[in-house]
N, C-alpha and C positions, 0 to 999 in steps of 0.2 A: 684735162678733159676740153675740147676746143668748145666754142659757144654753137657751131654747127651741130654737134652731138648732142649739146645739151637741149637744144631748142629741139631736136628730132623726139629725144627721149620726153620730153615734156608734152609735145603734140601726141606722142602715142599715148601718155598716160590721160591727157584730155580726153581722146577718142575712146579708150576704155571707159573713161567716167561717164562719156555721153550715152555709148551703148549700154552702160547699166541702167543708166536712169529712164532709158526709152525702154528697155526691157521690163523695168520694173512698175512703170505705168500701167493701172489697171484699163483693160480693156471692157468693151460692152460685157455684160452679164446676161443670161438666159432670162427671158420673161417667164418665171416659174409659175406665178398665179395664171398665166395663158395658158401653160403647158399643164397645169392642175386642171384648169377647165375642160381641156381636151379630155381628161382621163376621166372626170366625173361623168362627162357626156356620154363616154364609152359605157361607162357603167348602167347609166340609164337607157342606152339605146338598146341594151340585148333584150329587155322587155316592153319598152315603149314606141321603139322604132323611132318615126320621123316626129311624131307627136311631143316629143321631147323639145321640138323647137315652137314657140310660141305662135311664130307667124303663121302657122299652119291649122291653128284652130283657136279658140277663144283664148283671149289673152288675160283673163280675169283668173284662170285656172292657174294655179302655181303649186309647185311641189315643195314644201320646206325639207331642208335639208339640214342635221345639226350635224355639224361636221367636227370630230374630234382630231387632234392631231398631235403627233410626238414631235413636230417639226412646226418651226415659225412662217406665216406666210402672211400677205395683207388681204384679210377677208373682204375689205372694200373693192380691192384690185379685182379679186375673184368676181366679187359678184358683177362687177362690171364684164367682165368676159363672159360670164354666164348671162346675161340681162337678154340675149335672144332666146332664151331657153324658159321653160317652165320652173326650172329649179332657182330656188332663192336659199342659198348658205346662209345659215346663223350660227353663231359659237356655242359649241355643246354645253357651255356652263349656263345659257340661256333656256337651254330644253328639259324638260322633265321626264323621267324614265319610270314606267310601270312595269314591274315583274308578274307575269302569269305563271304559275306554277302549274306542273303538270309533267306528264311523261311524253316527253317530245324525242325519243330515240336517244341518241347520245347527249341530246343538251338536256341539262338539268332545268333549266327555265327558258321562258321566251321573253325577252324585252319590247315594250312597246315604247316609242319615244313621241313626245308632244313638242310642238315648238313654243315660241314665246306667247302665243295670242291662245294657246289650248288647242292649237289644230294638229291633226294626225302628223307626223313627220317621219322620214327616213333617218337613217344614222350611217355614218360610214366613218372611218379612223384613217386618217392619212398617216402612215408608219414612216415613211422616208421619201424625201425629195433630193435626187441628185444629179446633177447637170454637170457632165464632163465637159460640154463645149457650151457657146453659145446659141447653138442650134439645135440641142438634141438633150433630152430630161428621162430619167428614170423615175417612175413613182410608184410606190407600194401602197396600196389601199386595202385596208380589211373592210369586211362587211359580214353579216351573219351567215355563220356557216363557210367560210372561205376568205381568201386574201388573195390579191393577183398583182403582178407587176406590168406597168404599162411602160412602152416605149415610145417615146414623143418624139417627133423631129419638126422642126419648124421647115415650112416650104412657104416662102414668099414671106406673107405678113400671118398665115394661119399656121395653128400648132394642129399635128395629125396624130394620133396614134396609128403607129404601123405596126404595133406587134404587141399581144399580151399574152403573158405566162402565168399559169396558175403556180402560186406558191404554195398553198393549204387549202385543204378543203376536209369537212368533219364529214 
């Protein structure tokens, strides 16, 4: 083999190694907590409307959210993303749950949730967070009586729910 051929082969393998290194570099990830905040805002907006945003009314009014989850996420980052709302998420383990027995149709019992300070609280359960790209996520959230999937896209710096699909209802 001549030296010119050896140099060409060496350059070819160097190029392959360089392209492999570049393609295996980690690129930006989706901001899962910002997408989750958008999904939680949507869960509240259907019955609170614009009142969910603290700037529209008395900022001392807050809504404690006992947040249970099947997946991991940064609760502090989520709280920062929800800081312009009345929603204050807390980890489910810091909440207390009381059972109200009775005949509620298909439900055997109703649960009432209370936050860390004993205040009445809402409860949601994050079942799944899947972000196939850096600018889109699908988040499954269960609540009393049903569950839904939120499709969230990043538009500029904001995350917005573009579609909600009902997964189940009792």
